[in-house]
N, C-alpha and C positions, 0 to 999 in steps of 0.2 A: 402632789409630791413635790413636784419641780419648785413650789414656792417654799416649802419646807426645807430643800436643799440647799435653795439660794438664802435663806434665813440662817442656817448652819454655816455657810461659807461666809457670809458677812459677819457672824460673830467670830469666827475664827480670826479673820484680817483684821477686825479690830484689836483683839488681843495681842496678836503678831505685830501690828504696828504700834503697839503701846499708845492706845487710843487716838494715835494721829490721824487715822481716817475716821470718818463716820459713817453709821450704818447705811444713811441715806446715798452717801457718796459711792461707798461700795456696790451697793444695790443699783445706782444708775450705772456703773461700769458694767454689771452684768446684764442689764437691760438693753444697753446701748447696742443699735445696728451698727456695724462696721461695713461701710459701702464703698464699693469701688466703682468709678465711674464707667471704665472701658477696659477689659470687658465689664458687662454690668453684673456684680456680684453683690450679696448681701450676706455678711459674716457673723455669726453670732458666738459669743463667749460660752464656753463650756459646752459646746456642741459639735455635732459631727456637722461637716459642711460638703455634702457630696458635689454641689457645682463646683467650688472650689477645688477638690481632689480632681475633678475631670481635668481642669484648668490646669493643674499642677502637672498631671500626666502628658498634657499637649505640650506643656512647656519643658518636659524632662527634668522636673525640680521634683524633691521630696518634702522640703520644707520652706517654712516662710515666717513671716513677722508682719504685722501691722502696727506703723508706728506714727506718731506725732511729735512735734517738737512745741506744739502751741500751750499756751495757758500754763507754764510749768507749776507744778505742786497745786492744780486744780485752781490758781489763782488768774482772774480774767486780766489780761494785758491788751494793750492797743493791737489793733488790725495790723498795723504796721511793723509792730515787733514780733507780731506771729509769724507774718510774712518772712521776715528777716530770718528768723529761727529756722522755720520750713526750708528755705534755700541754704542754710548752714546743713541741715539733715540729710538734705537730697544730695550735696556734694558729698555726706560720709557713705552715702548708700549706692555711689557711681559704679560700684564692682557687681552689682545685681539687677536683674530686671526688675523694674519700679513702675507700680501702676498708681495713678492718683485716685483718691476719693476722700470721704470724710466720715467720722464719727458722727451719728446722729441720734441723740438721747431722747426719750419719753419726753422730759422736762422741756416744756415749750420755752422755758425762760434761759436755757442754754443753748448758746448758737451752736451749729454744727462745726466741728474742727476738722481743719484741712489735715490729712493723713496720707500715708504711703503704704501700699501693701508692696512688700518686697520680697522677692522669690529666691530661695536659695541660701538665704542668711540662717547661720545657725542661733539657736536660743541663747547661746552664751554672748556672741556677738549683738543681738537686739538687745539683751538686758544691758549690755554695756553702754549702748547707744540710748536706752531709755534713761539710764541713769545721768549719763552725759548732757542731756536735753531735760533732766530735773522732773520727769513725769511719775505720777504715783503708779502707773502700770502700763504694762504693754499688751497685744494679744500675740500669741506664738502658735505655731502648730505644725504637724508633719501629716503625711499623707493617709488618709483612712483613719485617723486618730481623731479624737475630739481636740478641738481648740482650746487653750489653755489661757486663762486671765493671770498675767504673772504680776503681782505688787510688788515694787520696789521700795521696801521699808527703808 
């Protein structure tokens, strides 16, 4: 059943993006593990994340976003450029508690992307940052709700 739901989600986003995003790329986003180093968290797209919910409660926060500035538009760029972009993103997130991590896909050819979990950031502000850093998608959520993979067409 989950596999069919992912297929339907993929087709929906392909159409919404005007065929700019491929099925395999969208599927990769849905299957990626969005990791936080400390505390050790593993977040999944379109899923409930009870360990994250517990952490949010401990931190007194109700919403979050998982963001990167790496590889804009899913185009591979140099390690140095990715590091520079992520430093800029980190500065943009200074008003929020931020925890480092990486997005790790199933595809062994795709290197993990250094990322940030930002607590207390609104979905609207997270979407703006995702667009500013030319990302195809970001992951957002609220306590006790499924995470949402938001594509930035």
